[in-house]
N, C-alpha and C positions, 0 to 999 in steps of 0.2 A: 510616420505615428510620431506623436510628440510625445515626451516624458517628461512633465513636470516638476518629479521629483530632483530635492537637492544631489547635483552627483557627492560635492564635500562630504555629507552626511552619509550617504548610501558607502561609500568609498570607509569612510571609519568605522563602521557598524558592523560591512560584512566582513573586515579581517577575522572578526572574532567568531562572528556568527556560522562561517563555515565550520566551525569543530562542533558549532551547538552549544556553545561554553558560555555563553551571555545566556541562554535558556535555563544551564542545568546551574547556573548560580542562580537564578530567578528561584528555580525551584526549591535549591536548596534553604534558600529564604522563607519561601512559603513552609517548608519544614519545620522553620525555626531550628535547625539541629544543632547551630551552634549556642543559642541563648536559651532557649527550651525543650529538651527532648520529649517533653510531654504537651505540647500543642500540636495535634493535627493539622496534616493539610486539606483543607475542604477540598472535596471534589463536587462536580454537578455535570452528570452526564447529560447529553442530548442524543436523543436517539437511540430506540427501544428493539432492534432487529437483533439479528442471533447475534453478531458481534457484541453489539451493545450488553445486551442481558448476561453476555457468557464472559468473551476475554476481559473485558473492561466494568464488567459490571461481579457476577458471581466469584470470580478469580480473585481481583483485587480485590472486594472485600473478607473475604477466606482468606488473603494469605498477605495480607498488608491493612489490618483492619487499628494494629499498632500505630501503624504512620499515617492513614487516612481516614477521612471519614465524609461520606458521601450527605452533603446537605440537601440535595434536590435532583429529581428526574425529569427528562421532558420529553414530551413525542405528542405527535399531532393524533395518535390513535389511543381513546382512553381504556380500550381493554389492553392494549399491551404494557398503557403504565401500570395497571392495577395488578398484569402478571409479573412485571419485569421489578415490581418493588417486592413482590412475594419471592420469585427465582432468586434474586441478588441479596434476598436476606436484609434489607435496611430497613429503617423506621425514619424516614424522611418524606419531605412534602412534595408532592406530585405539580406538574406543571402541566398543560398541554400550549402556554404563552412563553417565548423561550426570555424576552424583556423582563417580565413578572418574576421568572426564576431568579434573574440576576440580580435586580434592584431586592429582593426580598430575603434570597440567599447570603448573597453577596461570597463567592467561591473564590478561592486561589486559583483553581484550573480548572478551565472547562474543559470536559473530554466531548469529541465529535464525532458519534460514530451513526453519519445520518446518511440519505441518498448522496451518492457525491456530486451531485450538481449545485447542492445546497450547501457544503462545506463553506464556501466562501463567505456566505450570508453569516453564518453562525461564528466562525472565525474569527471574521472582523468586527462582529458586536459584541463578541468578547474581549478582545483586545482595545476595544473602544471602552466599554465597560472597566478596563483596570485588570483584566484576568490573563493570565499565561495560559496557552491553550497545547492539548493535544489531540491531534488530529489522525484519523485515521487514513490511511493510502485511497486513491489519491489525494493529494492536498486539493485540487479541485478540476474542471476537466477542458476549460478552455483558457487562452491567452490574455484574455481581456479579465478573466475573473482571477487569473493568477497574478498578473501585473495588480490588481486592485487589493490584493492581498500583503505582498511586498510592500505596497503605498501605507496602509494600514498598519504595517508592522513597523516599519521607519516613523510613522507619528507616536507611535506607543512606545513607553518603557517595557512592554512586555515583549513576550518571545513566542513563538510556534515551536512545536517540534511533530516530524511526520515519521510516525510509528513503522520504520522499516525495519519490520524484524527478521526480514531474511540474512541481513546483514549480521546477526547477532550466533547464529548455528556455526557450529565447531568446524564442520565441513567448510563455509565458504569462509570463515575468518582463516584456517589453512592455507584456502588459496589465496588469499590477501598477503600472506606472508611469505609463500612461496613467490608472488610477485614482486614483492617489496627486495627480497632477499639481493636480485641480480643474476639469479643463476641460468636465467633463461635468456639472459643478453635484453635489448632492446625487443619488445613487444610490437610487433608490424602490424596483426591481424588479429581474428577472433573468430572463430565459427561458433554460435549460439542456438540450438535448437530446441525449442520447448513444447512438450505434447501434454492434452488434458486429453483425457480419456473418454469416452460415452457415457460416461457415471457424472464427473466434476466436471467435464467441459459441457456436456448437454445442460448442468444446472444453472449455467450463466445463461442460456435462452429461455429457461421456464421464467427465469426472474426478472424485475426490471433491469436488470443488468443487458437485457434484448435492446435498450432501445437506445440510440444514441445519444438522444438530448437527455436520458439521464446519467448515463456511466461512461460518457464519451467513447465510445465502442473500447472492446477489450485492450486495445493498443496503449488506452490510458488507466481502465479500471484494473488490469490485469498485469499488462507490461509494464507497470511502471514500477513494479517489485525487480522487472528484469533488467531495466534501464537503470535505474537505483546499482544494481550491483555491479553492472559495467561500468558506470561514473565511478562508482568508489572503487573497484578494482582497477581500474585504468589510470585512475586520478589525474584526470585531461575531463575538459568541456567538450559534450559533442559540439559540432560543427555545423555539421549538414546534413539533411536527411532526405532521402528517398522511398519512396514505398510501392505496390502494390498488395490491394488486399479486396475480396470478393465473399458474398454470400453464395454459396453452392451446394449446401448440406442442408442446413438447418432452415427454420421460416417458410416462404411461399414454396420451397423445393420439394416442401413432402408430400403426398401423394393422397394424404386427407389431413383434418385437422378439426378440431374443436377449441371451444375456450378455454378449459383445463382438464386434468385427469380423472378429477373425481367422479364425473358425469359423461366422457366422453364413451361415443357407441362403439368407437375402434380398438378399445382395449386389448382385443383379444389378439387385434393383426398388427400392434404397435411394439415396434421392439423400445422405445421409450415413455411405455409405461410407466407411471411410477406413482404406487401407492402410498400418500402422507400419511393415511391415517395409522400405519405401521410405526410414525414417528410421533411418540406422544407428546416430546419437547416441541417441534414443530407445531403441532396440533394445537398444543396451548397457546405457543406464540400468535400463531396466523391465521389457523382456519378457524377457533374462535373467536378469532376479532373481525375477520371480513366485515362485519355490517358496518363498520366503524369507515372504512377506508375505501373498502373495495377489493383489496388488493389481494392476490392469486398466486399462493405460493409456490402451486402447483402447475402455473400456467402450460399450455402447451407450445412445445418447441418447433413447432410448425404454425404459428399464427403469420398472417401474411405482414402484416404489419411491424415484424422485428425487421429491425435494417440495420446490425451490427454486422462484421464481419467474420465469419468463420474460419477463414486462412488468409494469412498475412506475411508478407514479407519485405522486409526492411532492410538497406543499406546505410549505416551510420560513418561519415567522419570524423575522427575527433583532431581536435586542436594540435592533439601531437603524434599526428598524421597515422595512429591507428586507423583499420578501416574492419568493420564490424557487418558479418552478414547474419541475419539474425531472422527466426520465423518462429509462427505460431499456428499450430494445429488444432482442433477443435474438437476433432471426433476420433482420436486413436484408440486403437486398442489397448492401452495402458499408458501411464501419465509417468511423466520425470523429462529429464532434460539433457542433452548432450551438449559438452561446450567442451573447446579447444582453445588455448594462446598458444600460437604461432611465434616463438621469438630468434633473434639472430642466433643463438647458443643452445635452444632446445623449445620443445613442446611440451606444454602439460595440457593434461584431459582427464575428463571426469563424464560416466554416465550414470545419472540420478535416477533410480525409480522410486518418483514418490508416492505411488500407488498403493506399493507395499508399507506398512505400519511400519514406525520407527521401532514397536515394541517387540514385531517378530526380526527385522533384520536391521541390530543399532550400531548400524556402522554403514558409513561409506569409505567409498576408495578414489583415489587421486594416481593418476601416471604421471609420471615426470620420466621425458627421455630429452636424454642431451643429444645434440650433432656428434655424429659419428662416436657414438657410446651406449649404455647399455640405456635398459628401461627400468626405473624402480616404482614399486608400487607401495604407497604410501594408507593407512589404514585410518581414519579418523571415526571414533565414536560419538554416537548422539549425546546430546546432552540433557536428554529428555523431555519430554512435551512436544508440542505444535511447532512446526516449520521448521524443521530438521534439530529441535532444541532451543530455535531463537527465543520463541515468546515469552518464557522464564528468563531468561537473561536479560530482555530487554526491558520486562514490568520490574523487577531488580532493580534495574538502573533507575527507573524512573519513581520509584516509589517507598523503596528500601535506602538506598545510598547514592543519591542525584551526585554527589561529589567523589564516587569513584574513577578509578584510572579511566582514561580511553585511548591506550595508546594505539587503537587500529580505527579509529575515527568512525564507529559505529553510530554514533549517536549523530542524529541526522536533523537539519533545520528548514527554514525557509527555502535557502536556496538548494539544496540536496534535493528538498520536494520539486523544487522549481524545476528544477533541471531533468527531472525523472520526469515529470509528468508533457515535459517540452518536448523531449526524443517523440514522446506518442500521439501528440497533437501536431507537431510537423508531419508523422507518420499518415497520421488521418488527413490532414491538409494536400499531402503530395498526392494521396490514393485520390482525392476528389479534385486536384487541379492537372495532376498527371505530370506534376513538376517538382524538381527538387526543394525544399524549405531550407530558409538558412534558417538556425536558431535565432541569429543576434534579432531578426527583426521581429521575433514573438514580443518580446518581452526590455526592461531598460539594462538587464542585468549585462555584464560585460564580462565576455568569454575569455579564459585562461587556458592555457597550455597546461597547468598545474591542476586545474579542475579546484582552487581555491582561492579566487579573489571575487571580484565585484558580479 
């Protein structure tokens, strides 16, 4: 692979980029925090699916209207555009053409919440137009698109941030603090196993995420969260990945199938029958707008053209010699994860049950056990809100106070976004080739033991 980017320019920018500080300076400038606090950040949103209209639409408008102003909404589905405008509660122009929105509204920041395999298109166009970008995870779905984003940001004086909300949850922040404290000694290995239940897990196979071309498999779409946490916790770059994966439960493995649940003749016999009509918000957003693009939000989990994996096992070797065993199961009876960090002085472990809402159980626990010592249980209250309390803290950082201190390195830029998806991309490539994949072979990012280099 040949890389044309200037190594000298890359080295100069990446040291700042690793902490997200360059991007946040740009956001602060867009907000005019120091010059005129009455000037609002001009936002444009592309992608009016569930994440777009809710987390980065209605919630931003309701909570940060004193700091931001939506100047444009864009989607290729005319019906979702109209509904999204009403749901978000804004009075701004609507666009089906992204380029036209940029030229007519001239936003400071573009928020990208489209289908994963299109992220790179809108990120690159926004950068080239002179906008900062906030993008949903995953940053993109393959190594070539990843490299294109990196190159575009280097050509631009604007920055990209990836919304890794899991970093901001109090429980995961506490684990970061314990790992940094040194009380576990040198970390040598990690056991990390994530379980998606038969509700949330199955839902990925109803949606566009069930197709490798659109979401890059769950190793990219979902696991990017988990791999980013590992990279952040371990403070090192992943070096080599080997993986197994298969589709053995959903898709062609079903005994019967249909196009989607509403008209399915097998409703009475299918454990995965789901009545979308009971959720009026999803009806308004998707069902009422199927005529514009044909997208069926309640697709059959047994469609024969589903081609992603439903079980995955990944081995990751880090530059600092830590070895990780990771797995993702998509049809568990419960949802959550087990994780354990093994160190030369002790072990830290947690069992997080995510299927139980935080409102019912507003705390998590961490167990720290010293070698030749006793165990200590550390109780961590939730911060409130989605993703273990991370959503609100992330948005406060983005929209309310971009210059707030970041002692835990929770702000994530393109390097963080790239390193997380590259683990998933390498895992997918390993499954398809049967060979271990070196991360350094995928892009021109220079790997470091500290995880903060180029």
